[in-house]
N, C-alpha and C positions, 0 to 999 in steps of 0.2 A: 923656616924663613924662605920667602918667595924670591923669585928672580927680580933682578933690577931693583933691589932694595925695597920692594913693596912689602908691606906688612903681610904676614900670612893670613890666609882666610881659613877660618875654621869651619868645617862642615856642620859642626854642632851649632854654630851661630846662625845658620840658615841663610847666610849671605850667598848670593849667586846672581845669575842674570835675572833682571827684573821682568816679571810677566807683563804683557800689554795691559795698559790701564783701561778701565771700563769706559772712561770718557773717550779714549781714542777709538775703541770699537764702535761706540754709538755714533761717532762722527763719520766713520767710514760707511756705516749702514745708511746714515741719513744722506750722505752724498750719493750713494747708489740709488736710493729711493727717489731722490730729487731728480736724478737723471731719467729714471723710468717715467715719473709723473710728467716731466716736461715732454717726453715723447708722446705720451697719451694725449696731452693737451694739444699738441701740434696736429696729431691725427684727427682728433675731434673737430678742430677748427677747419681742417680741410673738408671733412665730411659735411659740416654745417654749411660751408660755402658752396659745396656741390649741390646740396639739397635746396639751398636758397636760390641758386642760379636755375635749377630745374623748375622750381615753382614759378620763378619769374618768367621763364620761357613759356610754361604752360599757361600762365595768366595772359601773356601777350597773345598767344595763339587763340585762346578763347575770346579775347577782345576782337581779334581780326575776324573770327568766325561770326561773332555777333554782329559786327558791322556789315559783313557780307549778307547775313540773313536779313538785316534791316533794309539793306539796299534792294535785295530781291523782293521783299514785301512791298517796298515803295514802287518798284517797277510793275509788279503785278497789279497793285491798286491803280496805278496810272493807266495801264493797259485796259483794265476792266472799265474804268471811267470813260476812256476814249471809245471803247466798244459800245458801251451803253449810249453814249452821245451819238455815235454813228447810227445805231439802231433806231434811236428816237428820230433822228433826221430822216432816215429812210422811210420810217413809218409815216412821218408827217408828209413827206413827198408822195407816198403812195396814196394817202388819204386826201390829198388836195383835189383830185378830180371828183371824188365823192362829195366833198364839201361844195364844190362848184355846182354839181348837179342838184344837190339839196337846196342850194340858194335859188336855183332856177325853179325848182318845184315849189318852193315856198312862195316865190313871187307870183307864179301862175295861179296857185290856189288862192292867194290873197286877192289878186285882181278879180278872179271869177267870183269870189265871195262878195267883194265890194260891189260888183256889178249886179248880182242877184238881189242884194238887200238895199239897193239904191231906192230912195222914195219916189223918184220919177220914172221907175221902170214901168213902161207902158205894156209891153208884151210879156206873156208868160214865158218862163224858161223853155227853151227848145230842147226836147230830149235828145235829139240828134247832135246838137251842139255840145250838150253835157257829156254824151257818150264819146264824142271825138276828143273832148278835153281829158277825160279819164284815160282814154287810150294813149294820148300823148304823154300823160304823166307816167303811165306804166312803161312806155318806151324810154323815157328819160331815166327811169330807175334801172332799166335793163342796160342802157348805155353806161351808166355809172358803174354797175357791176362788171361790165365787160372790161372797163379800164383796170379793174382789179384782177382780171384773168378769169372771171366767172361768166360763162356764156349761157344764154337762155336757149332752151330748145322747146319746140312746140310739138304737139301731137294732133294729128288729124283724125276726126271720127272715121271709123272703118278700118283703122290700122290694127294689126294684130296686137293683142295684149302682151306686153313685155314686163315681166316681174322685176327685172333689173333697172327699168327706167320708169315704170308706171306704178302708182299707188292706188289701188282700188278703193273708192269711197262709196260706191253704190253698185247695185246689180240691176240690170234692165232685162226683163224677160223678152225674148225674141222668138219669132216663129220660123224665121229663115235659118236653116242650118249653117249657111255661109257666115251669118252674123254671130254665130256662137263663138265666144272667146275673143271678140273684137271690141275695140273702144267705141262706145256709143255716144259719149259726151265727154267734154274736157272741162274740168273745174278750175284748174290752174296749170300754168306752164312749169317745166322743170328747169333745173340749173345744173351745170356741170363745169368742171375745171380740169383741163388737161386730160380729158377722157374719163375722169372720175365723176360719177353722179353725186352731187352734193345734196340735191333735193329732187325727189321723184315728182313727176307730173301726176296730179290728182285726176283720175278718170273714172268714168262709169263703164262697166264691162257688161257686154251682152251675154245672156245665158239662155240656151234653148229651153223653151217651156216643155215640160214633160207631157206627152200625149195622154189623154184621158182614156182609160180602158173602155172597150166597146160595151162590156156588160154594165159598167157603171153609167155610161152614156145612155144605154137602153133603159136602165132603171130610172134614170133621171127623166127621160122622155115619157115613160109610162106614168111616173108620178105627176109630171106636168099635165099630161092629157087627162088623167083622172081628176085633176083639180079643176 
């Protein structure tokens, strides 16, 4: 008989402290797993937010860089267009004297042509007048070139031949040794700019004739006398 009037508990009956029930163990495990899963979800959400913010910042930075690049391209295009416009203006201003000279040449040539073909022309064309007109035309062309910075230079017969400024177009035999290697005739003037020759003057150059050997001269004389 047990204490306090409780009925005796027999060991054979198997009665004793009850073991924990399966339902209670499963509930505890589930509570622990739920706590762990909630922590993982919270950490994943934080990482997701950080990645999203980083991508958003990178996208914004790329957008700013693209806007800067487009702005630079627009500035470069505008500067290029302005530069081209200025160059065209400078070129037109530089060519204006040339156009003016060409207008004058055109008018002179047209007037002379009209005069020479006039039906009431009584006198034959004067060669000296024609020569003076052509010389004036050449001077006008030289003046127009001078306004572009191109200067005409002339060569006088008898001047020493200079390969840097003269272009030989013919050879003239000469008997005087002094005339050997000198300019004997001028076909056209030369042109230069800032000391640089743009076109050489076309000239004829004198070359000393080779002397005929005495034996050949005697032979030729005998042949002539025998004939």
